[in-house]
N, C-alpha and C positions, 0 to 999 in steps of 0.2 A: 257089819257097820258102817254107818253112812259116814263118808268123809265131809268133814267141813272145812270150809276156808273163808280166812279173816284178810279182809284187803288193808296195807298198810296204808295208814294216812299221808298223802302225799304232804312234804315239808314244804310250807309257805317263807316265801323270803321275804327278809325285813327290810326294807330299803331306809337308808338314813335318811333324817328329818328332814337335814340341812337348814338354809334360813329362815328365821322368824318361825320356827316350830311346826313346819309343813308336815301332816300324818303323812305313816307310811302307805301308801297306797298302789295298788298295781299300775292304776294310769292316774297321772296326777291331774285334776283338775285345775282349772286355768284362772278361775276367778270371774268367769264371763265369756270365754271364746276361747279357743284353740289355736296357738300359736303357729300351727300349720306343719305337716308330715304326721306320718300314725306313731314314731318311734317315742318311747318315753326316754328322754335324755339325762332325767334327773340322776341317776345311779351311774350316770358315766363318768367314770373319775379325771375327765379332761373337758366336760362339756355342761357341768352340771352349773347351776345359778350358785351355789358357794365357790367354785373354782371362778366364775367371772366375777363376782363379787371381789376375790383375793386379789384377780389381774388388775382389775377397776382401781383398788384401792392400791397398788402398788405401782400404777402409773401416776395417781395423784402425788402419793406423799413424794414418789421420786421428784414431780415438777415442782412442788410446793417444798422441798428440800434444795433447788437451785433458787427459786423466790428468796429463801430465807439468807443465800450464802449472800444475794445481793444486797439485801438488806445488812450484813454485817461488814460489807465491803465499804459500805457507805458508812457507819458508824465507826469504823476502822480511820477511813478518811477525815471524819467528823473530829476525832479526838485527835489527829496526825497535825490537822490544819490549828485547831484550840492551841495546841503547846508551842505553834509556830511564831518565832519573837526574831525583833531586829535591835540593832543598836543604835540608839538614837548620838548622833558624832559630839554633838556639843555637850552633853551631858555624860554620855557614854553609860546610859543607862539602857536597860530591857525593855523595849516598848513592843508592843504586839496589834495588830490590827483586829485583833477579834474584838468585838464588845458583846456581852450577854444582852441576851433578849427578854424582856420581860413578856411573857407567853401570854395570850388574851385567855382569859377564863374558861370561855366556851368549850376550852379542849376538854379541860376536866369534865365537864358534864357529857360532852360527846363518849368519853370512855366510861361512865358510869350507862350512857345509852346503849353501847357497844354489848357492855357486859350484858344488860337485860335482853340485848338478841340473841345472845349466847344460849341464854336460858330458855328462849323459846324458840331456838334452833334445836336445842337438843330434846325438847320435850316434842318436837315435831319426829325428830328421827328416834326417839322410843314409842312412839305409837305407832309408827308406821311398822316395827317390828315387832308389835307387842303380840304375844302368842296366839290367844283366843280370837282377835280380828282379823290375824292373819290366816287363822285355820277356816275363819267363815269364808274369807274372800277367797280360799284354795277350793272351796267345797261349792264355790257360786252362789253364798248364802248372802250376797251385797258387798258393799268396799265400807265397812265400818271402818278397818284403820285409815284406809284415806279420808274420811270424815272426820277423824279424830284428828290427823295430822294437818290439817288443811287449814285450818284458823290460826294455828300456831307459826304454819310458814308464811300467813298474811301479816300477823304480827312481828314476824321477823323483818319481813319484806319492807314494811312501815316502818320499822325502827333506824334499818339499813339507811333509807332514803331519808331518816329527820339526821343521820350520823352525816352524811353528805352535805346536808345543809348547811349542818352547824360548822362544819371544814368551812363552806364557803363563807361563812359569815367571818370566821376567824381570819382567813385570808383578807377579805376587806378590812377589818381592822388594821391588821399588820401593816398594810397599804397607808391606811387614812394616816397611821403613826408616821410613818416615814415621811410623807408628807409634810405632815404637820409642824415635823421638828426639822425638816430638812439634813437628815440624816447622812453622812458619807458611805459610800459602799462600805459591808461590812459582811465579809464572809457568813457570820450565824445567820444573818436574815437568809444568803442565799440557802444556807444548807435546811433550814426552815420550809422555804417554798419545796425544796428536792425532795425532802424526807417524807412532810406532808402529803404532795402532790401524788408521789410515787404511791404511797400507800393508797389513798384515795382511790387513784386508776386501778388498784387491783380490788377493794372493796366493790367498786363500781362494776366490775367483773362479777364478784360474789351478787349484786343486787339484778342483774343482765341473768346471771344461772338462778336465780328463785324466780324471776321472770317465766323463765324456760319452765322451770321445775311445775310451776302451779300451772302452765298451760298447759302442760304434757301428759301430767298426772291422771288428767279425765280418762283421756286416751289408750293410753297403756294399757294393754288386755293382760298382761302377765304381773303377778304380784311381784314375784322376785325383782321385774324391772322397775317398778314403783319403787321397791326399798332401795337398791341401789343409787335411783337419781337421787332420792331424800339423804341417804347416807353419805353420797359424794358431795356433794351443796353443804352439809352439816359439816364435815371435817374441813374443808376447804376456809368454811364461815369462822369457824373456833380458830383456825393458823391466822387468820387475818387480824382476828380479834387479839388475839396472842401479841402478834406483829405490833400493832397500834400500842400496845400496854408497855413492849421493851420500847417503842420510839418516844411515846411521851416521857418515859422517865428517861431518856438520854437527853433530850430539850428540857427537861427543866431541872434534874442533877446533875447534869455533865457538863453545863456551862463555865 
């Protein structure tokens, strides 16, 4: 009897799809270019794109937490000085040097603009992570995810610039009002410029980050790096938008 031998099929290793729905392939495509080196690090537990995204997010959230603490301290000082009163010697009445401000209406329009920019920023982030488009980019079939995200990033940049312009108009209106009424020193005015100016500086950093993101996405050859760039910018932008809503509520209702 003739002996027959059957070959046992080799087991194929299924790799973790990771960020953006990347397919389980033996050698990871890079969507238009190799990142250098011949080793596939996608399944490496410490060097994969998913781990890189987690590290970047951890650093960003830690930095943003420190920024929010600074804003919280300013708000605490705001309420402490607002409640500071003095005793008038002749009348024995409690008086204070804090005089509530009438906020420029453009500040509320700026809040709406910033909320719209959050929507466009989130649409950009979702499009860069869209599974089917990211899959095509990883297979080197073009850059559909990038092309879908770019218009929303541009819209966010335009809205952010418009917000900063509105803040400048609000500062000019406050300065003109103080000069016209010859108002004496008012702690509320100082805090208005301090709080809104500090936030505007943070949002200006966000605008710079958007410009850098738009400028570098075109030549970043790895899909995961493009996703991380947009994701990081989006989380920073959302945090600064939330901070503005909080500060505006304090200025509007906390006086």
